[in-house]
C-alpha positions in Angstrom: -13.5 27.6 2.2 -11.6 30.2 0.2 -8.4 28.4 -0.6 -5.9 29.6 -3.2 -2.6 28.4 -4.3 -0.7 30.8 -6.4 2.8 32.0 -6.9 3.7 35.2 -8.6 6.5 34.3 -11.1 9.1 36.6 -9.7 8.8 35.1 -6.2 10.8 32.0 -7.0 13.0 32.9 -9.9 16.7 32.6 -9.7 17.3 36.3 -9.7 15.3 36.8 -6.5 16.5 33.9 -4.4 18.5 36.3 -2.2 15.3 37.4 -0.5 14.6 33.8 0.5 18.0 32.9 2.0 17.4 34.0 5.5 17.5 31.2 8.1 14.2 32.5 9.3 12.5 32.1 6.0 9.1 30.5 6.4 6.0 29.7 4.4 2.8 31.3 5.6 0.1 28.6 5.9 -3.3 29.0 7.3 -6.6 27.2 6.9 -8.3 30.1 5.3 -5.7 30.8 2.7 -2.5 29.3 1.4 -0.5 31.4 -1.0 2.3 29.3 -2.5 5.4 31.4 -2.6 4.3 34.0 0.0 6.8 34.2 2.8 6.9 35.9 6.2 8.9 36.1 9.4 8.9 33.0 11.6 7.4 34.8 14.6 4.3 35.6 12.5 3.5 32.1 11.5 0.4 30.3 12.9 0.7 26.5 12.7 -2.4 24.3 12.9 -2.8 20.5 13.3 -1.2 18.5 10.5 0.3 21.6 8.9 2.4 22.5 12.0 5.3 20.5 10.6 5.0 22.2 7.2 5.5 25.8 8.0 9.3 26.2 8.3 11.4 26.1 5.2 14.8 24.6 5.8 17.7 27.0 5.1 19.1 24.2 3.0 16.3 24.7 0.5 17.4 28.1 -0.6 21.0 28.8 0.3 23.6 30.3 -2.0 23.6 28.7 -5.4 26.5 26.7 -6.6 28.1 28.2 -9.6 26.8 26.7 -12.8 30.2 26.6 -14.4 31.6 24.7 -11.4 28.7 22.1 -11.6 29.1 21.7 -15.4 32.9 21.4 -15.2 32.6 18.5 -12.7 30.2 16.6 -15.0 31.9 17.2 -18.4 34.0 14.4 -19.6 34.9 12.7 -22.9 31.9 12.3 -25.3 30.3 9.6 -27.4 30.0 6.6 -25.0 26.6 4.8 -24.9 25.5 3.9 -21.4 25.0 0.1 -20.9 22.8 0.9 -17.9 21.4 4.0 -16.3 21.7 4.9 -12.6 18.7 6.8 -11.3 18.2 8.8 -8.1 14.5 8.5 -7.3 13.2 11.2 -5.0 10.2 9.9 -3.0 7.8 12.6 -2.0 6.1 10.3 0.6 3.9 9.0 -2.2 2.2 5.6 -2.5 3.0 5.2 -6.2 6.8 5.7 -6.1 7.7 2.0 -6.2 5.6 1.6 -9.4 8.2 4.0 -10.9 10.9 2.0 -9.1 9.8 -1.2 -10.8 9.7 0.4 -14.2 13.1 2.0 -13.9 14.6 -1.2 -12.6 13.6 -3.0 -15.9 14.4 -0.2 -18.3 17.7 1.0 -16.7 19.2 -2.4 -16.1 19.8 -1.4 -12.5 17.3 -0.5 -9.7 17.2 3.1 -8.7 18.3 4.4 -5.3 15.2 5.7 -3.5 15.7 8.7 -1.2 12.8 10.5 0.6 12.7 14.3 -0.1 13.9 15.1 3.4 16.4 12.3 3.8 19.5 13.9 2.2 21.0 17.3 2.8 22.0 19.5 -0.1 25.6 18.6 0.7 24.7 14.9 0.3 23.1 15.6 -3.1 26.1 17.5 -4.3 28.5 14.8 -3.1 26.8 11.9 -4.7 25.6 13.6 -7.9 28.7 15.7 -8.6 31.7 14.4 -6.6 31.0 10.6 -6.8 29.1 11.0 -10.1 26.8 8.2 -8.8 23.8 9.0 -10.9 23.0 9.6 -14.5 19.5 11.1 -14.0 17.0 12.0 -11.4 13.3 11.2 -11.2 11.0 13.2 -8.8 8.0 11.2 -7.7 4.4 12.2 -7.2 3.2 13.1 -3.7 0.5 14.7 -1.7 0.3 18.5 -1.1 1.7 21.3 -3.2 5.2 22.4 -4.4 4.9 25.5 -2.3 4.8 23.6 1.0 8.3 22.8 2.2 7.3 19.6 4.0 5.6 18.4 0.9 8.4 19.0 -1.6 11.5 18.9 0.6 14.8 19.3 -1.3 13.2 19.0 -4.8 12.9 22.7 -5.5 16.5 23.4 -5.0 17.5 20.3 -6.9 15.4 21.5 -9.9 16.9 25.0 -9.6 20.6 24.0 -9.1 21.1 20.7 -10.9 20.8 22.2 -14.4 23.1 19.8 -16.0 21.6 16.4 -15.2 18.4 15.0 -16.8 15.5 15.2 -14.4 11.9 13.9 -14.9 9.2 15.2 -12.5 5.9 13.3 -12.2 2.7 15.0 -10.9 4.0 16.9 -7.9 7.5 16.8 -9.4 6.0 18.3 -12.6 4.3 21.0 -10.6 7.6 21.7 -8.8 9.4 22.2 -12.1 6.9 24.8 -13.1 6.7 26.4 -9.7 10.5 26.8 -9.2 10.7 28.7 -12.5 7.9 31.1 -11.6 4.7 29.4 -13.0 1.6 29.6 -10.9 0.2 26.4 -9.3 -3.5 26.7 -8.9 -6.5 24.5 -8.2 -7.7 22.5 -11.2 -11.3 23.3 -12.3 -12.1 19.7 -11.1 -10.0 17.3 -9.1 -9.2 14.2 -11.2 -8.1 11.0 -9.4 -8.0 7.6 -11.0 -9.7 8.8 -14.2 -8.3 8.8 -17.7 -7.8 11.5 -20.4 -6.6 11.4 -23.9 -3.4 13.3 -24.5 -2.1 15.4 -27.3 1.7 16.1 -27.4 4.2 18.0 -29.6 6.3 15.1 -30.7 9.3 15.8 -28.6 11.7 13.0 -27.7 9.9 12.2 -24.4 6.9 11.1 -26.5 8.8 9.4 -29.3 6.9 6.5 -30.8 3.7 7.5 -28.9 0.5 8.5 -30.7 -1.2 11.8 -30.1 -4.6 13.3 -29.9 -8.2 12.2 -29.6 -8.9 8.6 -30.5 -5.2 7.9 -30.9 -5.1 5.4 -28.1 -2.8 7.5 -25.9 -4.9 7.5 -22.7 -3.3 8.3 -19.3 -4.3 8.1 -15.7 -4.5 11.4 -13.7 -4.2 11.8 -9.9 -4.2 15.6 -9.2 -6.2 18.4 -7.7 -3.7 21.2 -8.6 -2.3 22.2 -12.0 0.2 24.6 -13.5 -1.6 27.6 -14.9 -0.5 27.4 -18.5 -0.9 31.1 -19.1 1.7 31.8 -16.3 4.4 29.7 -17.9 7.7 31.6 -18.2 9.5 31.7 -21.5 12.0 29.1 -20.4 9.3 26.4 -19.9 7.8 24.9 -23.0 4.4 23.1 -23.0 4.8 19.6 -24.5 1.5 17.9 -23.7 -2.1 18.7 -22.8 -5.5 17.0 -22.7 -7.1 16.6 -26.1 -10.5 17.5 -24.6 -12.2 18.5 -21.4 -13.8 15.1 -21.0 -12.4 12.4 -18.7 -12.8 8.7 -19.4 -13.7 5.8 -17.1 -11.5 2.7 -17.6 -13.8 -0.1 -18.5 -16.3 2.0 -20.4 -13.7 3.2 -22.9 -11.5 0.2 -23.5 -10.4 -0.2 -27.0 -7.8 -2.3 -28.8 -5.0 -0.8 -26.8 -6.1 -2.8 -23.8 -5.1 -2.8 -20.1 -1.8 -1.7 -18.9 -0.2 -1.1 -22.3 2.6 0.5 -20.3 3.7 -3.0 -19.5 3.2 -4.6 -22.9 4.6 -1.9 -25.1 8.0 -2.8 -26.4 8.3 0.0 -29.0 11.8 0.7 -30.2 13.5 3.3 -32.2 15.5 6.5 -31.7 15.0 10.1 -32.6 17.5 12.5 -34.0 15.6 15.5 -32.9 17.8 18.0 -31.2 17.3 18.5 -27.5 16.8 22.1 -27.0 15.6 23.6 -30.2 12.4 24.6 -32.0 12.5 21.2 -33.7 10.5 20.0 -30.8 7.6 22.2 -31.8 5.6 20.7 -34.7 2.1 21.2 -36.0 0.6 19.9 -32.8 2.5 22.4 -30.6 0.8 24.5 -28.0 3.2 27.3 -27.4 2.8 30.0 -24.7 1.5 32.3 -27.5 -1.5 30.2 -28.4 -4.9 31.7 -28.2 -6.8 32.0 -24.9 -9.4 29.6 -26.1 -7.0 26.7 -26.3 -5.5 27.5 -22.9 -8.9 27.7 -21.2 -10.3 24.4 -22.5 -7.3 22.1 -22.2 -5.2 21.1 -19.2 -1.4 21.3 -19.3 -0.1 17.7 -19.0 3.7 18.1 -19.8 6.4 20.7 -19.8 10.1 20.9 -20.6 12.8 23.4 -19.9 14.2 25.2 -23.0 17.9 24.9 -22.1 18.0 22.2 -19.4 17.3 18.4 -19.8 14.3 18.8 -17.3 10.9 17.4 -18.0 7.6 17.3 -16.2 4.4 15.1 -16.6 1.2 15.9 -14.8 -0.2 12.5 -15.4 1.1 9.1 -14.0 3.0 7.1 -16.6 3.5 4.3 -14.1 -0.2 3.6 -13.6 -1.4 0.2 -14.7 -4.1 1.8 -16.9 -1.8 4.4 -18.6 -1.1 3.5 -22.2 2.5 3.8 -23.4 3.8 4.6 -19.9 6.7 2.3 -20.2 7.7 3.9 -23.5 7.9 7.2 -21.8 10.4 5.9 -19.3 12.3 4.3 -22.1 12.4 7.6 -23.9 13.7 9.3 -20.8 16.5 6.8 -20.7 17.3 7.6 -24.3 17.2 11.3 -23.4 19.7 10.6 -20.7 22.0 8.6 -22.9 21.9 11.2 -25.7 22.6 14.0 -23.1 25.7 12.3 -21.8 26.9 11.4 -25.2 26.7 15.0 -26.2 28.2 16.5 -23.0 30.0 14.0 -20.9 30.9 10.4 -20.3 32.9 8.6 -17.7 35.9 6.7 -19.0 34.8 3.0 -19.4 36.9 1.7 -16.6 35.8 4.4 -14.2 32.1 3.9 -15.0 32.3 0.1 -14.7 34.0 0.6 -11.3 31.3 3.0 -10.1 28.4 0.9 -11.3 29.9 -2.3 -9.8 30.1 -0.7 -6.4 26.7 1.0 -6.8 25.2 -2.4 -7.5 27.1 -4.2 -4.7 26.2 -1.5 -2.1 22.6 -1.5 -3.4 22.2 -5.3 -3.1 23.8 -5.5 0.3 21.4 -2.9 1.7 18.3 -4.9 0.5 17.8 -7.1 3.6 18.3 -4.1 5.9 14.6 -3.5 6.3 13.6 -1.1 9.1 9.9 -1.7 8.9 9.1 0.7 6.1 10.5 -0.9 3.0 12.6 -3.7 1.7 14.3 -1.7 -1.0 17.2 0.5 -0.2 16.8 4.1 0.7 19.5 6.6 0.4 20.4 6.8 4.0 20.9 3.0 4.2 22.7 2.9 0.8 25.5 5.1 1.9 25.7 4.9 5.7 28.7 4.0 7.8 31.1 4.2 4.9 33.8 6.9 4.6 32.9 9.2 1.8 36.1 8.6 0.0 35.3 4.9 -0.1 31.5 5.0 -0.8 31.8 2.7 -3.8 34.9 0.8 -3.0 34.6 -2.9 -3.9 36.3 -4.4 -0.9 36.3 -7.9 0.4 34.0 -7.1 3.3 31.3 -5.8 1.0 31.5 -8.9 -1.3 31.1 -11.0 1.8 28.1 -9.1 2.8 26.6 -9.5 -0.6 27.1 -13.3 -0.6 25.5 -13.5 2.8 22.4 -11.4 2.0 20.0 -14.3 2.5 21.5 -15.1 5.9 21.2 -11.6 7.4 18.0 -12.2 9.4 19.1 -15.7 10.4 21.7 -14.3 12.8 19.1 -12.9 15.1 17.9 -16.3 16.2 20.7 -18.7 16.0 20.7 -19.3 19.8 17.0 -20.1 19.7 16.8 -22.4 16.7 13.8 -24.7 16.8 13.8 -27.9 14.7 10.3 -28.9 13.7 8.9 -32.1 12.2 5.6 -32.3 10.4 3.4 -35.4 10.4 0.1 -35.5 8.5 -2.6 -37.8 7.2 -5.2 -37.5 4.5 -8.8 -38.8 5.0 -10.3 -39.0 1.5 -13.8 -37.9 0.6 -14.8 -37.7 4.3 -15.8 -34.0 4.9 -19.4 -34.2 3.6 -19.9 -37.6 5.2 -19.4 -36.2 8.7 -21.6 -33.1 8.3 -19.2 -30.6 6.7 -17.0 -27.9 8.2 -19.4 -26.6 10.9 -20.2 -30.1 12.3 -16.5 -31.0 12.3 -15.6 -27.8 14.2 -18.3 -28.3 16.7 -17.6 -31.9 17.4 -13.8 -31.4 17.7 -13.5 -28.0 19.2 -17.0 -26.8 20.3 -16.9 -27.8 24.0 -16.1 -25.2 26.7 -17.7 -22.5 24.6 -15.0 -23.1 21.9 -12.5 -21.3 24.1 -9.0 -20.7 22.6 -10.0 -22.0 19.2 -9.6 -20.8 15.6 -11.3 -21.4 12.3 -10.2 -19.9 9.0 -13.4 -20.6 7.2 -13.9 -20.7 3.5 -17.6 -20.6 3.9 -18.1 -19.2 0.3 -16.3 -21.4 -2.3 -18.2 -20.3 -5.4 -16.1 -19.7 -8.5 -13.1 -21.2 -6.6 -12.6 -18.1 -4.5 -11.4 -20.2 -1.7 -10.7 -23.9 -1.2 -9.4 -24.8 2.3 -10.6 -24.2 5.8 -8.2 -24.5 8.8 -9.4 -25.1 12.4 -7.9 -26.0 15.7 -7.7 -25.4 19.4 -5.4 -25.5 22.4 -3.3 -28.5 21.6 0.2 -30.0 21.8 3.4 -29.2 23.6 4.3 -26.4 21.1 1.0 -24.5 21.5 1.2 -21.0 22.9 -0.7 -17.7 22.8 1.0 -14.4 22.2 -0.7 -11.2 23.0 0.7 -7.8 22.2 -0.3 -4.3 23.2 1.3 -1.1 21.9 2.6 1.2 24.5 1.1 4.7 24.9 1.9 6.4 21.6 2.3 9.8 23.2 5.6 8.9 24.7 7.1 6.6 22.1 8.8 6.8 18.8 6.8 6.4 15.6 8.0 2.8 15.2 6.2 1.9 18.4 7.1 -0.8 20.9 4.8 -2.5 23.4 4.1 -5.3 25.9 4.1 -8.9 24.9 2.5 -11.7 27.0 3.2 -15.4 26.1 1.2 -18.2 27.6 2.6 -21.7 26.9 0.9 -25.1 26.7 1.4 -25.6 30.5 -0.4 -22.4 31.3 2.7 -20.5 32.4 2.8 -16.8 31.3 5.8 -14.6 30.7 5.6 -10.8 30.1 8.2 -8.7 28.3 8.6 -5.3 26.7 9.4 -5.4 22.9 11.3 -2.2 22.1 11.3 -3.0 18.4 7.6 -4.0 18.2 5.6 -7.0 17.3 6.6 -7.4 13.6 10.2 -7.8 14.6 9.3 -10.4 17.2 7.2 -12.4 14.7 9.9 -12.1 12.1 12.6 -13.5 14.4 10.3 -16.3 15.5 9.7 -17.5 12.0 13.3 -17.1 11.1 14.3 -19.4 14.0 12.4 -22.5 12.6 14.3 -25.3 10.8 12.5 -27.9 8.9 12.6 -30.3 5.9 10.6 -29.4 2.8 10.0 -33.1 2.2 7.7 -33.0 5.3 4.9 -31.1 3.5 5.5 -32.3 0.0 2.2 -33.6 -1.3 0.1 -31.2 0.8 -2.1 -29.0 -1.5 -2.3 -26.0 0.9 0.2 -23.6 2.5 -0.6 -23.6 6.2 1.2 -26.5 8.0 1.1 -25.1 11.5 2.4 -21.9 13.0 1.0 -18.6 14.0 -2.7 -17.9 13.5 -4.6 -14.8 14.7 -4.9 -11.1 13.9 -3.0 -7.9 13.4 -4.8 -4.8 14.5 -5.0 -1.6 12.5 -2.9 0.2 15.2 0.2 -1.7 14.2 0.5 0.7 11.3 2.9 2.6 13.6 5.4 -0.2 13.1 5.2 0.2 9.3 6.5 3.8 9.1 3.2 5.5 9.8 2.6 8.3 12.2 1.7 7.6 15.9 -1.9 6.5 16.7 -4.1 9.2 18.1 -6.4 6.6 19.7 -5.6 3.5 21.7 -7.5 0.2 21.1 -9.4 -1.5 23.9 -8.5 -4.9 22.4 -4.9 -6.2 22.0 -3.1 -4.8 19.0 -2.1 -8.4 18.0 -3.1 -11.8 19.2 -2.0 -15.1 17.9 -1.9 -18.8 18.7 1.0 -20.9 17.8 -0.9 -23.9 16.6 0.9 -27.2 16.3 -2.2 -29.3 15.5 -4.5 -28.4 12.7 -7.5 -29.9 10.9 -7.8 -28.9 7.2 -10.8 -29.3 5.0 -10.5 -29.4 1.2 -13.8 -28.1 0.0 -13.0 -28.9 -3.6 -12.1 -32.6 -3.2 -14.0 -33.2 0.0 -10.9 -34.4 1.8 -9.8 -33.9 5.4 -6.2 -33.5 6.3 -4.9 -33.6 9.9 -1.4 -32.2 10.5 0.7 -32.2 13.6 3.8 -30.1 14.1 6.3 -31.5 16.7 9.6 -30.9 18.2 12.2 -32.5 15.9 13.3 -34.9 18.5 9.8 -36.5 19.0 8.3 -39.1 16.7 5.0 -40.1 18.4 1.7 -38.8 16.9 -1.0 -39.4 19.5 -3.0 -36.4 18.4 -3.2 -37.7 14.8 -4.4 -41.0 16.0 -7.0 -39.5 18.3 -8.5 -37.0 15.8 -8.6 -39.6 13.0 -10.6 -41.9 15.2 -13.0 -39.1 16.1 -13.6 -38.1 12.5 -14.1 -41.7 11.4 -16.7 -42.2 14.1 -18.7 -39.1 13.4 -22.2 -39.4 11.9 -23.4 -36.8 9.4 -25.4 -34.0 11.1 -26.7 -30.7 9.7 -25.2 -27.5 11.1 -28.7 -26.2 11.7 -29.4 -28.9 14.2 -26.3 -28.2 16.4 -27.2 -27.6 20.0 -26.3 -24.3 21.7 -22.7 -24.2 22.8 -23.5 -22.3 26.0 -23.3 -24.5 29.0 -24.6 -23.9 32.5 -27.2 -21.2 33.4 -28.9 -19.2 30.7 -26.8 -16.4 29.3 -27.4 -12.8 30.4 -28.6 -11.1 27.3 -28.9 -7.3 26.9 -32.4 -6.0 25.9 -32.9 -6.6 22.2 -34.8 -3.4 21.7 -31.6 -1.5 22.1 -30.0 -1.4 18.7 -26.4 -0.6 17.7 -25.3 3.0 18.4 -23.1 4.6 15.7 -20.1 6.5 16.9 -20.9 9.2 14.4 -24.4 10.2 13.5 -25.6 10.5 9.9 -25.0 14.3 9.9 -21.5 14.0 11.4 -20.5 11.3 8.9 -21.7 13.4 6.0 -19.7 16.3 7.3 -16.6 14.1 7.6 -17.2 13.0 4.0 -17.2 16.7 3.0 -14.0 17.3 5.0 -12.4 14.4 3.1 -13.4 16.0 -0.2 -11.8 19.3 1.0 -8.6 17.5 1.6 -8.8 15.9 -1.8 -9.5 19.2 -3.5 -6.4 20.7 -1.8 -4.2 17.9 -3.1 -3.7 16.3 0.3 -5.0 12.9 -0.8 -6.4 11.1 -3.8 -8.8 8.9 -1.8 -9.7 8.6 1.9 -11.2 5.5 3.3 -13.4 6.9 6.0 -14.9 4.6 8.6 -17.4 4.5 11.4 -17.9 2.2 14.4 -21.2 0.8 15.7 -21.5 -0.6 19.2 -24.0 -2.5 21.3 -24.0 -4.0 24.8 -24.9 -7.7 24.4 -23.9 -9.1 27.8 -22.8 -12.8 27.8 -23.6 -14.4 24.5 -23.0 -17.7 22.7 -20.4 -16.1 20.4 -19.7 -19.3 18.4 -23.5 -19.7 17.8 -23.5 -16.1 16.6 -20.6 -16.9 14.2 -22.4 -19.9 12.8 -25.4 -17.7 12.1 -23.2 -15.1 10.4 -21.5 -17.7 8.2 -24.9 -19.0 7.2 -26.5 -15.6 6.4 -23.4 -14.0 4.9 -20.9 -16.7 3.7 -17.5 -15.4 2.6 -14.3 -16.8 1.2 -12.1 -15.3 3.9 -14.3 -15.7 6.9 -12.9 -16.5 10.3 -13.7 -17.3 14.0 -11.2 -16.6 16.7 -11.6 -16.9 20.5 -9.1 -15.7 23.0 -10.7 -16.6 26.4 -8.2 -14.8 28.6 -9.0 -11.6 26.7 -12.8 -12.2 26.8 -12.6 -11.7 23.1 -14.3 -13.4 20.2 -14.1 -12.4 16.5 -16.9 -13.3 14.1 -15.6 -12.4 10.6 -17.3 -12.8 7.2 -14.7 -11.0 5.1 -14.9 -11.3 1.3 -11.5 -9.6 0.9 -8.0 -11.0 0.8 -5.3 -8.6 2.0 -2.2 -10.5 1.0 -1.0 -14.1 0.5 2.4 -15.6 0.0 2.5 -19.2 -1.3 5.3 -21.7 -1.2 6.5 -20.6 -4.7 7.2 -17.1 -3.5 4.2 -15.5 -5.3 2.5 -12.7 -3.5 -1.2 -12.0 -4.2 -3.5 -9.1 -3.1 -7.2 -8.9 -3.9 -8.5 -5.5 -2.9 -12.2 -4.6 -3.0 -13.3 -1.1 -4.0 -16.8 -0.5 -5.2 -19.9 -2.0 -3.6 -23.6 -2.0 -4.5 -26.6 -3.8 -3.0 -28.0 -6.9 -4.7 -31.3 -6.5 -6.5 -34.7 -8.0 -5.5 -35.2 -9.7 -8.9 -32.8 -11.3 -11.3 -33.3 -8.5 -13.8 -32.7 -5.8 -11.3 -29.8 -7.6 -9.9 -28.1 -7.8 -13.3 -28.7 -4.1 -13.9 -27.2 -3.2 -10.5 -24.2 -5.4 -11.3 -23.6 -3.6 -14.6 -24.2 -0.2 -12.9 -21.3 -1.0 -10.5 -19.0 -2.4 -13.2 -19.3 0.7 -15.4 -19.5 3.4 -12.7 -16.7 5.9 -13.3 -16.5 6.7 -9.6 -16.2 3.0 -8.5 -13.6 2.3 -11.2 -11.6 5.3 -10.1 -11.7 4.1 -6.5 -10.6 0.6 -7.5 -7.8 1.8 -9.9 -6.3 4.0 -7.2 -6.0 1.1 -4.8 -4.7 -1.2 -7.5 -1.9 1.2 -8.2 -1.3 1.5 -4.4 -1.1 -2.3 -4.0 1.2 -2.5 -7.0 3.4 0.0 -5.2 3.4 -1.9 -2.0 4.2 -5.2 -3.7 6.8 -3.4 -5.8 8.8 -2.7 -2.7 9.4 -6.4 -2.0 9.1 -8.1 -5.4 11.4 -8.9 -8.2 11.5 -6.1 -10.9 9.1 -6.8 -13.6 7.1 -9.4 -11.7 4.3 -7.2 -10.4 1.3 -7.6 -12.6 -2.5 -7.3 -12.6 -4.1 -10.5 -14.0 -7.6 -9.4 -13.1 -8.7 -5.7 -13.0 -12.1 -4.6 -11.8 -14.1 -7.8 -11.9 -17.5 -8.0 -10.2 -17.9 -10.6 -7.5 -21.3 -11.2 -6.0 -22.1 -12.2 -2.4 -25.3 -12.7 -0.4 -26.1 -9.0 0.0 -23.8 -7.1 -2.2 -21.9 -7.0 -5.5 -18.3 -5.9 -5.3 -15.6 -4.7 -7.7 -12.4 -6.8 -7.1 -8.9 -6.7 -8.6 -6.0 -9.1 -8.3 -2.4 -8.0 -8.1 0.5 -10.5 -8.1 4.3 -10.4 -7.9 7.2 -12.7 -7.1 8.9 -12.0 -3.8 12.6 -11.3 -3.8 14.5 -14.1 -2.1 16.1 -11.9 0.5 12.9 -10.5 1.9 11.1 -12.4 4.7 7.4 -13.2 4.9 6.8 -10.7 7.7 8.6 -7.9 5.9 6.3 -8.5 2.9 3.3 -7.9 5.2 5.0 -4.9 6.8 5.6 -3.3 3.4 1.9 -3.4 2.6 0.2 -3.0 6.0 -2.5 -1.8 6.6 -4.3 -2.9 3.4 -4.6 0.0 1.0 -8.3 -0.6 0.5 -8.8 0.6 4.2 -6.5 3.6 4.0 -6.6 5.4 0.7 -3.7 7.0 -1.2 -1.2 8.3 -0.7 -1.2 6.0 2.3 0.9 7.9 4.9 -0.8 11.3 4.4 -4.3 9.7 4.1 -3.9 7.8 7.4 -2.8 11.1 9.1 -5.9 12.8 7.9 -8.2 9.9 8.8 -6.7 9.8 12.3 -7.7 13.5 12.7 -11.3 12.7 11.6 -12.0 9.4 13.3 -12.8 9.7 17.0 -11.7 6.3 18.2 -9.3 3.4 17.3 -10.4 1.0 14.6 -8.9 -1.8 16.7 -9.2 -5.2 15.0 -11.4 -3.7 12.2 -9.3 -2.7 9.2 -6.5 -5.0 10.3 -6.1 -8.6 9.1 -6.8 -12.2 10.2 -5.0 -15.2 9.0 -1.9 -17.4 9.4 1.9 -17.3 9.2 3.0 -20.9 8.5 6.3 -22.0 10.1 7.7 -22.4 6.6 7.1 -18.6 5.9 4.0 -18.7 3.8 1.0 -16.6 4.9 -2.6 -15.8 4.0 -4.3 -12.8 5.5 -7.7 -11.2 5.0 -9.0 -7.6 5.5 -11.1 -7.4 8.6 -14.5 -6.1 7.3 -18.1 -7.4 7.7 -17.0 -8.5 11.2 -18.5 -8.6 14.7 -15.9 -8.1 17.5 -17.3 -9.3 20.8 -15.2 -8.0 23.7 -16.1 -7.7 27.4 -19.8 -8.0 26.7 -19.9 -5.4 23.8 -20.3 -6.1 20.1 -18.7 -3.7 17.7 -18.9 -3.5 14.0 -16.8 -1.2 11.7 -17.9 0.0 8.3 -16.9 2.7 5.9 -16.1 3.6 2.3 -13.6 5.3 0.0 -14.2 9.0 -0.4 -13.1 10.4 -3.7 -13.7 13.7 -5.6 -16.8 12.2 -7.3 -18.4 11.0 -4.0 -21.9 12.1 -3.1 -21.9 12.5 0.8 -25.4 11.2 1.2 -24.6 8.1 -1.0 -21.4 7.5 0.9 -23.4 7.3 4.2 -25.8 4.9 2.6 -22.9 2.7 1.4 -21.4 2.6 4.9 -24.8 1.5 6.3 -25.2 -1.1 3.6 -21.8 -2.7 4.5 -22.7 -2.9 8.1 -26.2 -4.3 7.5 -25.4 -8.0 7.3 -23.4 -8.3 10.6 -25.8 -5.9 12.4 -28.9 -7.9 11.4 -27.3 -11.2 12.4 -26.5 -9.9 15.9 -30.0 -8.5 16.3 -31.7 -11.6 15.0 -29.5 -13.9 17.0 -30.4 -12.0 20.2 -34.1 -12.3 19.5 -33.8 -16.0 18.9 -31.7 -16.5 22.1 -34.0 -14.5 24.3 
């Protein structure tokens, strides 16, 4: 594929903008060639697939320029006032790392930034808030997929960089490239795509790098996510290079750790100020790399930072917000100081005016937090300033104060008419679990009759190294029990947010059907918000599920999380849950059994507790291997065993898809794509619970699960080792993504070598780091500023058949964000999508030929008191209507070897495939 991205410097300079101002101005885009900056008439354009939406440049992007003197006059005020806080407008280029920047700026600025997507505001909106309302002190332009020459990728950012000459701007990655591009530099393919890998950086000592070391072995290592670069030799004279790679070599994370450690961006608290003048040659010291340097320097080092010679505009090609970038926080601090110094020199609001503006900025910001529309729990620009007369955007009136004080009550109003008062009763049976045969025997004796229909079991079948502690099990039970089943409507005729059909079967067997215009997440959120309870009821219980919803969310529900419509429709329901009012809990650590019963608040009797306690006390220990078959009646009809699983995509096709993914990555469309395949086999009627017991024995996992929905003829046998997301009663969120997998060795020596090979693999570390930064972003949307952290990065966990590379990301939930909206902010799990998430899922939908269904979604619980714990559905057999299906895949990055990626996909499917085949043979 001959793919070039170039822009001749004159094509985008200010002097030649007149040629671009026609309403019919468009960007020529074709698969064969994309020339950034080449424009043609609209009638000549040929759109294709995902690029169809990219080809038309909005006339707002390049209309008549506002006069510079007019802009500056509006911003100039009395000098010499230090800012107590900094108000940032953060432009989001549909990236999956934007909210890592949001978290950093919230801490450093003293106020959270306002986040606006690059197509969310018109140019008139920008002018109004930046110049008329003077609502912002600086602007940060986020990373993002694509290139600065594609209008749909860059939105309003080009014009902002061109016109807003008198406000400090920092562009990161795509924003950096846009700064170069808009002033005439060429944006070209890098000699090698670099994603999730580190480089040492040399800089010129300008204020953006104040108090940061420079050069090789200095400890200044940064994370890079880019396939495109600014051609340093094409830099116009007004752009000054300020940073570049110190060598051509990249570094893996673990293999090059030194004393600077992990995430120094979070630990660095360097202070100090610089008196270096802003726009003078004092920036250029002995380490400078001017545009007049020799060709050898330019050809061996990659440009990593630029600044404008006369404007307070800066660009960084690397990602200062990454957890593995050293001194990243110091860079953001320096940008704040640049902003403060700039306004001290040129302009400052009067004290009273500025305090008034910031007070109302803060009030409006806070009141918009609960208004989550399914894509985020932080305010976007459209929500921040909607429905308020422009002349009163920041007015501090009584109504707004009332809204602020009632933030925590916003969601409550939806369900006041359907309030449910719940009462929890529970008992503890000490040191009994092992005496009655363990978890499998308990489940079989209590819930195994009738083929274990309508039962659940969240099964911590692997408890080594305290990866999991509790198992939860139950079946059709008390008066509050119900089953909810949701199917998305046809995505071809609905909005991106979705909507679909909900069926509810209650404890009496009565079924009601309704259409949910706002989708399943909103339904679940309102349900959980309607519950009233006393915290004293579960005080003393060491676990977080006390009754509530338990089931799965299918991958297709991504459409309710701001993603594009699904191209394929699932055969299974898109969500299916029991509301379980009676639960048995096994504590694998202390060998205790808890039985909990959730009841209508007006009832006090506990017959279920009495009955189950008596059954457990009367049980005799029995080994799970001696359990009889759970299939009753005539022998099951089993499909011929000689017919194995059939992969949806052959080896050759899967390898071709890996290569297509790498093309997308090289062109800057994605950093990482989690490609998957589906394997299917007709198995007829089978003892599904017996199959699950076999799977849990052969491939135990900490987040395993059994679910049976008999009306749907659906059983799920899951042996997942991966946690998607958990929220505990203390409001702490935890994600544990897995990226990086290798087979176990046949001998202890070989096994240890393979473990080390995985741990120090640059490719696997890059995969893992990209998803860690993605999950930090997702948690950053709903967590308190400064609370998101990574206590464990790239640790190896070993299971029956594989070693895996696992990281842990934690954060403290904001009090005004509901449990469901925490899930919605992060769903689907980033380890199953890639990054940036939105663009990556669009690309994956174009490559994958069927719905993932339950695979890649999550299984777990939402407790009535708004805690939850959800896994990632991998290593799973879905048995539906006589067919077994297994999904498997892997993360494709620039360093991927297509043949090895195919082998990894097969490796991940091996355990569940072998269990199904062996179980059929033994049942024949």
